[in-house]
C-alpha positions in Angstrom: 0.0 0.0 0.0 2.8 2.4 0.9 4.8 1.6 -2.1 1.9 2.3 -4.5 1.2 5.6 -2.7 4.8 6.9 -3.2 4.9 6.0 -6.8 1.6 7.8 -7.4 3.0 10.9 -5.7 6.2 10.8 -7.7 4.3 10.5 -11.0 2.1 13.5 -10.0 5.1 15.6 -9.1 6.9 14.8 -12.4 3.8 15.9 -14.2 3.7 19.3 -12.4 7.4 19.8 -13.1 7.0 19.6 -16.8 5.0 22.8 -16.9 7.1 25.5 -18.6 5.3 28.2 -16.5 5.7 26.5 -13.1 8.2 28.5 -10.9 7.9 28.9 -7.2 8.9 32.3 -5.7 11.2 32.8 -2.8 10.8 36.1 -0.9 11.5 37.8 2.4 8.3 37.9 4.5 7.1 38.3 8.0 6.5 34.5 8.4 6.1 34.4 12.2 3.7 37.3 12.4 5.9 39.4 14.7 7.2 42.6 13.2 11.0 43.1 13.2 11.7 39.7 14.6 14.0 39.1 11.6 14.8 40.4 8.2 11.3 40.5 6.7 12.0 42.6 3.6 15.1 43.6 1.5 17.3 45.5 3.8 19.9 48.2 3.2 22.6 48.6 5.8 24.9 51.6 6.2 28.2 50.8 4.5 29.8 52.9 7.3 28.6 50.5 10.0 31.5 48.8 11.7 31.2 45.0 11.6 32.7 43.4 14.7 35.3 40.6 14.3 32.7 38.1 15.5 30.2 39.2 12.8 26.6 40.2 13.0 24.1 37.4 13.6 20.6 38.0 12.1 17.7 35.9 10.8 16.2 35.8 7.3 12.5 35.2 7.3 11.6 33.5 4.0 8.5 32.3 2.2 8.7 29.7 -0.6 5.4 30.3 -2.4 4.2 27.6 -4.9 2.6 28.7 -8.2 -1.2 28.5 -8.3 -1.1 25.4 -10.5 1.4 23.5 -8.4 0.5 20.2 -6.7 3.1 19.4 -4.1 3.9 15.8 -3.3 2.3 14.1 -0.3 5.3 12.0 0.1 8.9 13.0 0.6 10.6 16.0 -1.0 14.1 17.6 -0.6 14.5 21.3 0.0 18.0 22.7 -0.1 18.6 26.2 1.2 22.0 27.9 0.4 23.5 31.2 1.2 25.7 33.1 -1.3 29.1 34.1 0.3 27.8 34.1 3.9 27.4 31.4 6.4 24.9 30.3 9.1 25.4 32.1 12.4 23.9 29.3 14.5 23.0 25.7 13.8 20.0 25.3 11.4 17.5 22.8 12.9 14.3 21.2 11.7 12.4 24.0 13.5 13.8 26.4 10.9 11.0 25.2 8.7 7.9 26.6 10.4 4.7 24.6 11.0 1.3 26.2 10.8 -1.4 23.7 11.9 -4.4 23.7 9.6 -2.4 25.2 6.8 1.2 24.5 5.6 2.3 22.1 8.3 5.0 19.8 6.8 6.8 17.1 8.7 10.5 18.1 8.5 14.0 17.1 9.4 17.5 18.1 8.5 19.2 15.7 6.1 22.6 17.3 5.8 24.6 20.5 6.4 23.2 23.4 8.4 26.1 23.7 10.9 27.2 27.1 12.2 29.8 28.3 9.7 28.4 26.3 6.8 26.4 27.8 4.0 24.0 25.1 2.9 21.3 22.9 4.5 19.0 20.2 3.1 15.6 19.4 4.6 13.5 16.4 4.1 9.8 17.5 3.9 6.6 15.4 3.7 2.9 15.8 4.4 2.6 19.1 2.4 -1.1 18.8 1.6 -1.8 22.2 3.2 1.0 24.0 1.3 -0.1 26.0 -1.7 0.0 29.4 -3.3 -1.9 30.9 -0.3 0.0 29.0 2.3 3.7 29.0 1.4 6.5 27.0 3.0 8.0 29.3 5.7 11.6 29.3 6.9 13.7 31.2 9.4 17.4 30.9 8.4 20.1 32.3 10.7 22.9 34.1 8.8 26.1 35.7 10.1 27.3 38.8 8.3 31.1 39.0 8.3 31.7 41.4 5.4 29.9 44.0 3.3 29.1 41.8 0.4 25.4 41.4 -0.7 23.6 38.6 1.2 21.8 36.3 -1.1 19.8 33.1 -0.6 18.5 30.4 -2.9 16.5 27.2 -2.7 16.4 23.9 -4.8 13.1 21.9 -4.4 13.1 18.3 -5.7 11.8 14.8 -5.2 14.1 12.3 -3.6 14.9 11.1 -7.1 16.0 14.6 -8.1 13.0 15.7 -10.2 12.4 19.4 -9.9 9.2 20.5 -8.0 7.4 23.6 -9.2 10.4 24.9 -11.3 12.9 23.5 -8.9 14.9 26.6 -8.0 14.2 30.1 -6.6 16.3 32.8 -5.0 16.5 36.2 -3.4 19.5 37.8 -5.0 19.7 40.8 -2.7 18.3 40.0 0.7 20.8 42.4 2.4 22.8 45.1 0.7 25.2 47.8 1.8 25.0 51.4 0.8 26.4 54.7 2.0 24.2 56.3 4.6 26.3 59.5 4.7 27.1 61.1 1.5 29.8 63.8 1.6 31.0 65.5 -1.7 33.4 68.3 -2.5 32.5 70.4 -5.5 33.6 73.6 -7.2 30.7 76.1 -7.5 30.5 76.0 -11.3 31.4 79.7 -11.6 34.9 81.2 -12.1 36.5 81.6 -8.7 38.4 84.4 -7.1 40.8 86.4 -9.2 43.4 88.7 -7.7 43.3 92.2 -9.3 46.4 93.1 -11.3 45.4 96.7 -11.4 45.0 97.1 -7.6 47.5 99.3 -5.7 49.5 97.5 -4.5 49.1 94.8 -7.1 46.9 91.8 -6.0 45.8 93.6 -2.8 42.1 93.0 -3.6 39.9 90.7 -5.6 38.7 91.4 -9.1 35.0 90.6 -9.5 34.8 91.2 -13.2 37.4 90.3 -15.8 36.9 90.8 -19.5 33.5 89.3 -20.4 33.5 86.9 -17.5 32.3 87.4 -13.9 33.9 85.8 -10.9 32.6 85.3 -7.4 34.1 84.8 -4.0 32.7 81.3 -3.6 35.2 78.7 -4.6 33.1 75.6 -3.9 31.3 73.7 -1.2 31.1 70.6 0.8 27.7 68.9 0.5 26.3 66.5 3.1 23.3 64.3 2.5 21.9 61.5 4.6 20.1 58.5 3.0 17.4 57.6 5.5 16.5 54.5 3.5 19.8 53.0 4.9 19.7 51.4 8.3 22.1 51.3 11.2 20.1 48.9 13.4 18.0 45.9 12.5 17.1 42.5 14.0 20.2 41.0 15.5 20.7 38.0 17.8 20.7 39.4 21.4 19.4 42.8 20.3 17.0 44.0 23.0 15.3 46.7 20.8 14.8 44.5 17.8 14.1 47.7 15.8 14.7 48.8 12.3 16.5 52.2 12.7 17.7 54.4 9.8 20.8 56.6 10.0 20.1 60.1 11.2 21.7 63.5 11.5 22.5 62.8 15.1 24.9 60.1 14.0 27.3 62.8 12.9 29.6 64.0 15.7 31.3 66.8 13.6 32.7 67.6 10.2 36.3 68.5 9.8 37.1 70.4 6.7 40.7 70.7 5.7 41.8 73.1 2.9 45.2 72.6 1.3 47.0 75.2 -0.8 50.6 75.7 -1.8 52.9 76.4 1.1 52.7 80.0 2.2 49.7 81.0 0.1 47.7 81.8 3.2 50.3 81.8 5.9 49.3 84.2 8.7 46.3 85.5 7.0 43.2 85.9 9.1 39.8 87.7 8.9 36.1 87.1 8.3 34.4 85.7 5.4 32.3 88.7 4.6 35.4 90.8 3.7 34.7 93.7 6.0 38.0 95.1 7.4 39.7 91.8 6.8 42.8 90.3 5.3 42.3 87.6 2.8 41.0 84.4 4.5 39.5 81.2 3.3 36.5 80.3 5.3 33.4 78.1 5.4 29.9 79.2 5.9 27.5 76.7 7.4 24.1 76.8 5.9 22.7 76.5 9.4 24.3 79.9 10.2 27.6 81.1 11.5 31.1 81.2 9.9 34.5 79.7 10.6 37.8 80.8 9.3 41.0 79.0 8.4 44.2 79.9 6.7 45.3 76.7 5.0 44.6 74.5 8.1 41.4 72.9 9.1 38.2 73.8 10.8 35.7 71.6 12.7 32.0 72.3 12.5 30.3 70.6 15.4 26.7 71.8 15.5 23.8 72.9 13.4 23.6 70.0 10.9 20.6 69.6 8.7 19.8 67.1 5.9 20.9 68.1 3.3 23.5 70.5 4.5 26.1 72.6 2.7 29.3 74.2 3.8 30.4 77.0 1.4 34.1 77.6 0.8 34.7 81.3 0.1 37.5 83.8 0.2 37.2 87.2 1.9 38.1 90.4 0.0 40.3 92.5 2.3 43.5 94.4 2.6 46.1 91.6 2.3 48.1 90.3 -0.7 47.2 87.0 -2.2 49.0 84.4 -4.3 47.5 82.2 -6.9 46.7 78.7 -5.7 45.1 75.4 -6.6 42.8 74.6 -3.7 42.0 71.1 -2.6 39.5 70.2 0.2 39.2 67.2 2.4 36.0 66.8 4.4 35.9 64.2 7.1 32.7 63.1 8.8 33.3 62.0 12.3 30.5 59.6 13.2 29.4 57.9 16.4 31.2 54.9 17.7 29.2 52.2 15.8 30.4 53.6 12.4 33.7 54.0 10.5 34.3 57.7 9.7 33.7 58.9 6.1 36.1 61.1 4.1 35.8 62.8 0.7 38.4 64.9 -1.1 38.3 67.1 -4.2 39.4 70.3 -6.0 37.4 73.5 -5.8 37.8 76.6 -7.9 41.4 77.9 -8.2 42.4 81.3 -6.8 43.9 82.9 -9.9 46.1 85.9 -10.6 45.0 88.6 -12.9 47.4 89.7 -15.6 48.9 88.3 -18.8 49.8 84.7 -19.3 51.9 83.0 -21.9 52.3 79.2 -22.0 55.5 77.8 -23.6 55.0 74.2 -24.4 57.5 71.5 -23.6 60.6 73.6 -22.9 64.0 71.8 -22.7 65.2 72.3 -19.2 67.7 69.4 -18.6 67.7 67.9 -22.1 71.1 67.1 -23.5 69.8 67.3 -27.1 68.0 70.7 -26.9 68.0 74.0 -25.1 65.3 76.6 -24.7 65.1 80.4 -24.3 61.9 82.5 -23.7 62.0 86.2 -24.4 59.3 88.5 -23.0 59.1 92.0 -24.5 57.4 95.0 -22.9 56.1 97.9 -25.0 54.8 99.9 -22.1 55.6 101.0 -18.5 57.5 98.7 -16.1 55.5 95.6 -15.2 55.0 93.9 -11.8 56.6 90.6 -11.0 56.8 87.6 -13.3 55.9 84.2 -12.0 56.8 80.9 -13.7 54.7 77.8 -13.2 56.0 74.4 -14.3 53.2 72.3 -15.8 53.0 68.6 -16.8 56.8 68.0 -16.2 58.4 64.9 -17.6 59.2 63.9 -14.1 58.4 65.2 -10.6 55.6 67.5 -9.9 54.4 71.0 -10.8 56.4 73.9 -9.3 56.5 77.7 -9.2 59.3 80.2 -9.5 59.4 84.0 -8.7 61.9 86.7 -8.0 62.9 85.2 -4.7 64.3 82.3 -6.7 65.5 84.3 -9.8 66.0 88.0 -9.4 65.3 88.9 -13.0 61.7 88.0 -12.4 61.1 91.1 -10.3 59.7 92.9 -13.4 60.0 93.4 -17.2 61.6 96.9 -17.7 59.7 99.7 -19.5 60.2 99.4 -23.2 62.6 96.5 -22.5 62.7 92.7 -22.2 63.8 89.8 -20.1 65.2 86.5 -21.4 64.8 83.2 -19.5 67.4 80.7 -20.7 68.1 77.1 -19.8 70.3 78.1 -16.9 67.5 80.2 -15.5 65.0 77.3 -15.9 67.3 75.0 -14.0 67.6 77.6 -11.2 63.9 77.6 -11.0 63.0 74.0 -11.4 66.1 72.0 -10.6 68.3 69.7 -12.6 66.1 66.5 -12.7 63.3 67.7 -15.0 64.1 67.1 -18.7 61.1 68.9 -20.2 57.9 70.6 -19.2 55.3 73.2 -20.2 56.0 76.6 -18.4 53.4 79.2 -17.9 54.6 82.8 -17.6 52.3 85.1 -15.6 53.2 88.9 -15.8 51.5 91.5 -13.7 50.7 93.8 -16.6 48.0 94.4 -19.2 48.2 92.0 -22.2 48.3 94.7 -24.8 51.8 95.8 -23.9 53.5 92.4 -23.9 54.7 89.8 -26.5 56.6 86.6 -25.9 58.6 84.2 -28.0 60.1 80.8 -27.3 63.3 79.7 -29.0 64.4 76.0 -29.2 68.0 75.1 -30.3 68.8 71.5 -31.1 72.1 69.8 -30.8 72.6 70.1 -34.5 72.3 73.9 -34.3 68.8 74.1 -35.7 66.8 77.0 -34.2 63.0 77.1 -34.1 61.3 80.3 -32.8 57.6 80.4 -31.9 55.4 83.3 -31.0 53.4 82.5 -27.8 49.7 83.3 -27.6 48.2 84.9 -24.6 44.9 84.6 -22.7 43.1 87.7 -23.9 39.6 86.9 -22.8 40.0 86.5 -19.1 43.4 87.9 -18.3 43.7 85.2 -15.7 46.2 82.4 -14.9 44.9 78.8 -14.9 
């Protein structure tokens, strides 16, 4: 009698498995009826959350829902549950398959696997007459999170002979994912930044707001802070008393440390306020919640007044000091509460540029045994202000600047005269290890009184002379 019963069940199962449309669905669900007693829906966890060395033990609540046309076997079936790259936090037992008297109430036992630290378990199920599309097979699977990879889970449902039941396999590809809960970005402001005025007396003693057909502003960029409240910091964990699903919040930020880096000396000793009233030049940040802080190439910590989103404006005050051109980089560090790992972002904001006339001489020979270079700058007007050389895209090493403190002839270009920068001068400025590089010449004078030419002499005696163009539209250095 028993033998005939099992054969009939097997034949029925095989018939159901041949349907091309049959495919059971595996999903996260509140299978025990108690909210937040496990992971009951796809969960996003803050990527900043610190995972202890022992891992985080949680529980996946799963429903394997048969299709409406499925007829499950009354006899034995095998259900294999596997995790992706994660493992079981505690031993999986037969009780991990839930029983609901009067509905889906299968007899169950563990056939293999399921030990703590393993990633697969196989159950033997029978008596599934109450399991159907309205009454799914329900599971509670313990999982230990040891890294920040996506947690996935899959099932394989077959007869003892290996014939697929109701499509055979199902999965939840992203049961638990990790995402940034705190988003900090550094941006320029999209408008030309501060330009020091070449026509000021003394030169570069204030900022030039309009240059040519372009308009600059005092804002160089900002640090933006956003919080993603769909990302959670707390969820069901083994031994967690609250058992709550808690998103990240503004209160998780202790403070923000913003560090501004400029070339050495660009802002040394300069102080003041951001609004430019009776102030020397000073970089500063303006918290959108109100209040200002100043820094002069160091860092500033903002410790109150956060909102979501929030923005910290990087600006430069217009005052009575003298300023140098600078490329400005910003580092913004979010200091978070103890359960998180701090977050840091870096980026470039608008440069602080020098008004005047610029010529760029491409790929000058500085320490090249086969070639030598000379640049001649001619002045057809009154004496100019200082000349600054900037080494760009060098063949080795990093960019550098050179002024009259390094090479005395850069103090000015004489009225109705000229200066020549030869290979010896270039080596004085930039050392003896750079073979070639582009060099930008910035002269504190109006462009209509200046011309420049670069001369390249090869080892064979060939001389090539090139007239250098200048930046007429903006009169700025970049």
